[in-house]
Structures are given as structure tokens and as C-alpha cells.
N, C-alpha and C positions, 0 to 999 in steps of 0.2 A: 058224362063222368066229370066230376069236379076235381079241382086241384088237390085237395086232401086225399081223395081216392087214388089219384095217380101217384101221389107221393107214397102212399101205403104200398102200392104195387111195386114201386121202384125199391123201397126199403126192404120189403119181404123178398123180392127177387134178388137183390144184392146179397142179402144174408144167405139165402138158399144157394145162390150161385157160388159164393165163397165156400160154403160147407161142401157142396158137391165137388168143387175144384180140389179141395183138400182130400176128399174121399177117393177121388180118381187119380190122385198123385200129380195134380197140376196139369192134366192132359187137355183141359179146355182151351180152345183156341179163340182168338178174337180179342184178347186183352180184357180190360175192365168192362167194355161194352158187351162183349160176347158172354162174359160171366153173368152180368145182370140180365141179359136177354134170355139165357138158358134158365135162369132162376124165375124170371117172370112167366115165360111160357110153361115152365114146370109148375108154377103156382096155379095157372089156369087148368092145366091138365090134371094136376093132383086134386084140385077142387071139384072138377067134373067126376073123376073116378071116385073120390071119397063120397061125394053127393050121391052117386049112383049106388054105392054100397051102403047108404044109409047114414053116413057121417056128415059132419058139418064141413062146408067149404072154407076157403080162406076168409078170415073175418078180422082184419086189422093186423097190427104189428104185435104178435104174441108168439109164444113158443109153439103152440099148436099149428098156427099158420105157417111157420117156418118148417115144421116137420112135414106138413102136407106139401109144401112147395118143394122140399128136398126129395120127397118120395116121387112127386110128379117129374122132377128134373131127372132123377135116376131112370125113371120109366122112359122119358123122352130120349135120353142118351142111349138106352138099350135098344129102343125101336129104331132110332137113326143108325146105330151101329149095325143092326141086323139088316136094315134096308140097303146100306151102302157096301156091304161085303159081298164079294162075288160068290 
């Protein structure tokens, strides 16, 4: 992975993390790093899910990639929430 690729993941992850944090009412923990990590993991998860469903994965810094990352981040938070509740 090259530096521009990593920068793309960080930017898309940060944008997605901020959107998800706003959508969840600011409930994400871990500060800025936590928000970016949720967004980055969500981008990977969203890319896999969208790819499996026949869509395009995350591909650069654009609106579609942010939407995919936000969808993946929301899915990630839902799964983690279900797994951690008694």
C-alpha cells in the first residue's frame, strides 16, 4: 500500500466517522482516533458488503466512497452493539 492509498483511507474514514458520529448523536468513544478508526473499518466492511452485492467498493475520495464507508460503519456499530449486549 502506498502513501496516497493510505491517505485516501484516512480521509474517507475520517469523513465517514464524523458522519456516523453525528448520526448516532455523538456516542462514538475514543476521540478523533476512534472516530477515524470506526470510519476506516467501516469503509473496509462496506466495501466488502457492497462488492458482494454487486456494487463498487470504496474507490478514492468521493461521495460514493463516503456513503459506502458510512453504511459499513453503521453495520459495524450495529454488530458490535449486538455482540456486547447481554
